[in-house]
C-alpha angles and dihedrals in degrees: 000000000000121000123191122207103178136026118241100177114033093177091059089048091052091048092051090046090054089053089052090243093123131041102184145322113350095346100106101089097056089046092050091049091048093050091047090051091049090048093051093244125136118263119277114252118226128200129186139138132243094265092045091232090148138017126201126182124183112202108193127202126225112271092240092049094074108074128182106234091211090058106072115180116245090219090059091051092049093049092049092047089053092047091049092053093047101039100035106025098152092055097048103031094105096045127105123233090258092051090050087052090053090051089051091051090050090052093048090051090049092064087104130031104293139172122238090249093054092045094051098036114129098000122119122353099254133101121287090248092055092046090050092052094041101045114008096046090047091052090048091048093052090046095241093127132026134204120250090215103036095169090058106043094169096046116134087228093055114134133176135223135182117270124215088268090052091050089052091050092050100042106027116105100220 
């Protein structure tokens, strides 16, 4: 059991409080351990010395939490392709199975805020302009993704995120 008597880093304490990992004075570590246990993560390891001149805590993540973005699961692609054909049939009716797969990959990559280049990187063997017209414009038209700067569609800082429709297409079990 570790008991703290004085705060050394108030900013860190405020940060942990914002994340609801602490409730008050010296209650954060049991709360962190409890949340990690509920999450299925390993216990946090804590290191300090007798005089409490330093305090280190290692908060690990679950092994399956860390995912390589370049490694997209085939099952996710198949589910999204099926959802696209059922939820947006008029947009994807003239597309091949491969093209539907490319749309699915674009949507998976759009889970965060992403640029057009990052979203379309490595899919299909056509020019960027053709990929943009073929995939990005189609996703915008069906409302699956939205622009972060809608009033400046050609801005060099333009990024894209999933809309509510896009979230339904990705996560719904149809």
